[in-house]
N, CA and C of each residue as an Amber inpcrd file, in Angstrom:
protein
   243
  46.8380000  87.1480000  15.3380000  45.4180000  87.3710000  15.2130000
  45.2410000  88.6130000  14.2690000  44.4250000  88.5660000  13.3660000
  44.0780000  89.6860000  12.6340000  43.2500000  90.5800000  13.3970000
  43.6260000  91.8940000  13.4580000  42.7140000  92.8910000  14.2200000
  41.3310000  92.8260000  13.7290000  40.3940000  93.0150000  14.5700000
  38.9710000  93.0120000  14.2220000  38.5380000  91.8180000  13.4940000
  39.1250000  90.6900000  13.8630000  38.5120000  89.4140000  13.1500000
  37.0230000  89.3390000  13.6540000  36.1490000  88.8440000  12.7860000
  34.6260000  88.7900000  13.1780000  34.3600000  87.7150000  14.2050000
  35.3230000  86.8800000  14.4240000  35.0490000  85.7480000  15.4660000
  36.3500000  85.2720000  16.0320000  36.9610000  86.1570000  16.8550000
  38.2890000  85.8270000  17.3650000  38.5020000  84.6040000  17.9930000
  37.5080000  83.9620000  18.6900000  37.6810000  82.7490000  19.4650000
  38.1350000  81.5410000  18.5950000  37.7240000  81.6610000  17.1240000
  38.0080000  80.6310000  16.3610000  39.0450000  80.8590000  15.3180000
  39.5970000  82.0230000  15.4110000  40.6230000  82.6370000  14.3110000
  41.8120000  81.6530000  14.0950000  42.5620000  81.1350000  15.1550000
  43.6720000  80.3820000  15.2250000  43.5890000  79.0970000  14.2760000
  42.3970000  78.4720000  14.6940000  42.1670000  77.1100000  13.9440000
  41.6640000  77.4260000  12.5340000  40.8940000  78.3840000  12.3470000
  40.3280000  78.7770000  10.9220000  41.3940000  79.0140000   9.9350000
  42.5530000  79.5300000  10.3970000  43.5420000  79.9240000   9.5680000
  44.9150000  78.9020000   9.4370000  44.7940000  77.7230000  10.0920000
  45.6870000  76.7760000  10.0650000  45.5730000  76.1620000   8.7200000
  46.8090000  75.9260000   8.0340000  46.8560000  75.1490000   6.5810000
  46.3600000  73.7130000   6.8760000  46.1290000  72.9830000   5.8030000
  45.6170000  71.6700000   5.7500000  46.9010000  70.7150000   6.2440000
  48.0890000  70.9430000   5.9090000  49.0920000  70.0650000   6.2770000
  49.4810000  70.2780000   7.7860000  49.2370000  71.4070000   8.3220000
  49.3480000  71.6020000   9.8400000  48.3120000  70.9180000  10.5560000
  46.9970000  71.0410000   9.9100000  45.8250000  70.3880000  10.5970000
  46.0210000  68.7250000  10.6470000  46.4800000  68.3310000   9.5110000
  46.8150000  66.8550000   9.4110000  47.9500000  66.2580000  10.4930000
  48.8590000  67.3250000  10.6510000  50.0330000  66.8690000  11.5970000
  49.3200000  66.8090000  13.0390000  48.4580000  67.8620000  13.3840000
  47.9900000  68.0050000  14.6020000  46.9590000  66.7590000  14.8440000
  46.2910000  66.3690000  13.7630000  45.4580000  65.2470000  13.9450000
  46.3620000  64.0100000  14.1890000  47.2760000  63.8040000  13.4540000
  48.2540000  62.6890000  13.5880000  48.8860000  62.6610000  14.9860000
  49.1930000  63.8990000  15.5170000  49.7770000  63.8550000  16.8590000
  48.9120000  63.9590000  18.0100000  47.6710000  63.8560000  17.6800000
  46.4850000  63.8680000  18.7600000  46.3860000  65.2460000  19.4920000
  46.7970000  66.1880000  18.8710000  46.5970000  67.5370000  19.4080000
  45.2260000  68.1310000  19.3280000  44.6880000  67.6630000  18.3430000
  43.1840000  68.1170000  17.9940000  42.3780000  66.8490000  17.3300000
  41.1050000  66.8450000  17.3580000  40.3100000  65.8840000  16.8500000
  39.5280000  66.3800000  15.6210000  38.9500000  65.4830000  14.7980000
  38.1600000  65.8730000  13.6760000  36.9250000  66.6200000  14.1050000
  36.3780000  66.2710000  15.2230000  35.1710000  66.7710000  15.8610000
  35.5170000  68.2170000  16.3130000  36.7440000  68.4570000  16.9530000
  37.1090000  69.7680000  17.4250000  37.2300000  70.7350000  16.1330000
  37.8850000  70.3730000  15.2010000  38.1150000  71.0840000  13.8630000
  36.6730000  71.5000000  13.2900000  35.9370000  70.4820000  13.1080000
  34.6210000  70.6560000  12.3090000  33.7480000  71.6870000  13.3030000
  33.8140000  71.2640000  14.5600000  33.0620000  72.2340000  15.5580000
  33.3250000  73.6370000  15.5200000  34.7590000  73.8570000  15.4990000
  35.1250000  75.2750000  15.5020000  34.7890000  75.9830000  14.1570000
  35.0310000  75.1720000  13.0610000  34.7140000  75.8770000  11.8170000
  33.1660000  75.9650000  11.4960000  32.4200000  75.1200000  12.0650000
  31.0240000  75.2680000  12.0620000  30.4910000  76.5630000  12.9010000
  31.0130000  76.7320000  14.1190000  30.8110000  77.8400000  14.8860000
  31.2330000  79.1040000  14.1290000  32.4160000  79.1210000  13.5950000
  32.9160000  80.2370000  12.8910000  32.0120000  80.6120000  11.5250000
  31.5320000  79.7130000  10.8780000  30.8880000  79.7880000   9.6770000
  29.4790000  80.5890000  10.0480000  28.8090000  79.8220000  11.1770000
  27.5960000  80.3820000  11.3930000  27.7100000  81.8110000  12.0040000
  28.6830000  82.0450000  12.7550000  28.8060000  83.4000000  13.6010000
  29.0860000  84.5510000  12.4020000  29.9290000  84.1150000  11.5450000
  30.2630000  85.1910000  10.4830000  29.1720000  85.3050000   9.5220000
  28.5490000  84.2830000   9.0210000  27.5790000  84.3140000   8.0960000
  26.2480000  85.0910000   8.6300000  26.0160000  84.7410000   9.9020000
  24.7680000  85.4240000  10.2880000  25.1120000  86.6760000  11.3060000
  26.3420000  87.0780000  11.3510000  26.6290000  88.1400000  12.3850000
  25.8520000  89.4660000  11.9170000  25.5410000  90.3170000  12.8460000
  25.0040000  91.6140000  12.4760000  26.2490000  92.4330000  11.8170000
  27.2320000  92.4510000  12.3140000  28.2730000  93.2080000  11.7540000
  28.9990000  92.8070000  10.4970000  28.9790000  91.5600000  10.1330000
  29.4200000  91.1320000   8.9000000  28.2550000  90.4870000   7.9280000
  27.4530000  89.5180000   8.4020000  26.3130000  88.9690000   7.7980000
  26.5770000  88.7260000   6.3060000  27.5950000  87.9310000   5.8500000
  27.6650000  87.8780000   4.3720000  26.5850000  86.9810000   3.7160000
  25.9020000  86.0020000   4.5810000  24.8970000  85.2610000   4.1020000
  25.2220000  84.4530000   2.8940000  26.4520000  83.8800000   2.8890000
  27.0440000  83.1840000   1.6580000  26.9590000  81.7270000   1.7490000
  26.4190000  81.3720000   2.9290000  26.3880000  79.8130000   3.1990000
  24.9600000  79.3480000   2.8850000  24.8470000  78.5490000   1.9220000
  23.4960000  78.0760000   1.6160000  22.9310000  77.0480000   2.6140000
  23.7230000  76.1340000   2.8000000  23.4960000  74.9560000   3.7190000
  24.7660000  74.4230000   4.3900000  24.4970000  74.0110000   5.6850000
  25.4360000  73.1610000   6.4580000  25.1400000  71.8110000   6.5250000
  26.0270000  70.8620000   6.5570000  25.8070000  69.5560000   6.8080000
  25.1390000  69.2460000   8.0760000  24.1410000  68.5140000   8.1000000
  23.3800000  68.1630000   9.4110000  24.1240000  67.0020000  10.0240000
  25.0170000  66.2610000   9.3400000  25.6030000  65.1590000   9.9730000
  27.2030000  65.4950000  10.0630000  27.5930000  66.7420000   9.9490000
  29.1130000  67.1240000   9.9810000  29.6810000  66.5370000  11.1730000
  29.1590000  66.7550000  12.4190000  29.7950000  66.3360000  13.6410000
  29.7790000  64.8180000  13.6790000  28.6920000  64.0420000  13.2130000
  28.7240000  62.5920000  13.3650000  29.9050000  62.1970000  12.5560000
  29.9520000  62.6120000  11.1560000  30.9310000  62.1410000  10.2430000
  32.3780000  62.4280000  10.9000000  32.5200000  63.5260000  11.5920000
  33.8280000  63.9000000  12.1750000  34.1700000  62.8040000  13.3370000
  33.0640000  62.4280000  14.0720000  33.3380000  61.4280000  15.1320000
  33.6750000  60.1200000  14.5090000  33.0500000  59.8290000  13.3700000
  33.3370000  58.4280000  12.5710000  34.9760000  58.6490000  12.2550000
  35.4050000  59.7480000  11.7630000  36.8480000  59.8780000  11.1950000
  37.7360000  59.6280000  12.4590000  37.3220000  60.3170000  13.6520000
  38.0410000  60.1780000  14.8430000  38.1970000  58.7540000  15.3030000
  37.1000000  57.8740000  15.2820000  37.0510000  56.5940000  15.5580000
  37.9800000  55.7250000  14.6840000  37.9800000  56.0660000  13.2630000
  38.7390000  55.4210000  12.3450000  40.2320000  55.6800000  12.6890000
  40.6270000  56.9020000  12.9440000  41.9060000  57.2020000  13.2280000
  42.4810000  56.5800000  14.4600000  41.7050000  56.4910000  15.5290000
  42.0010000  55.6920000  16.8180000  42.2150000  54.2000000  16.5270000
  41.4990000  53.7150000  15.5560000  41.7800000  52.2710000  15.2720000
  42.9410000  52.0810000  14.4270000  43.5170000  53.2250000  13.9960000
  44.5480000  53.0790000  13.2010000  44.3980000  52.9260000  11.5490000
  43.1690000  53.1380000  11.2310000  42.7410000  53.0330000   9.8190000
  43.1110000  54.2280000   9.0730000  43.4730000  54.0000000   7.8980000
  43.8450000  55.2570000   6.9640000  42.4560000  55.7700000   6.5630000
  42.7210000  57.0440000   6.5040000  41.4890000  57.9260000   6.0600000
  41.5370000  58.2150000   4.6510000
């Protein structure tokens, strides 16, 4: 972990590369919902944090977790994404 990360509890997943995330999804180590949830949490925490407060995010998808659930259901049925 980087010293003084603005949101340490989400650091590990936030900096995993796409190939590694796909491997973890394929191996069932993580779900789309977990990934989206962590990244939403991190985005909100950093964007609105008093210590960082970049205010760079104009909008977040209202249905991001629903879409993540749909992708998890597709993956469980063996459908390609």
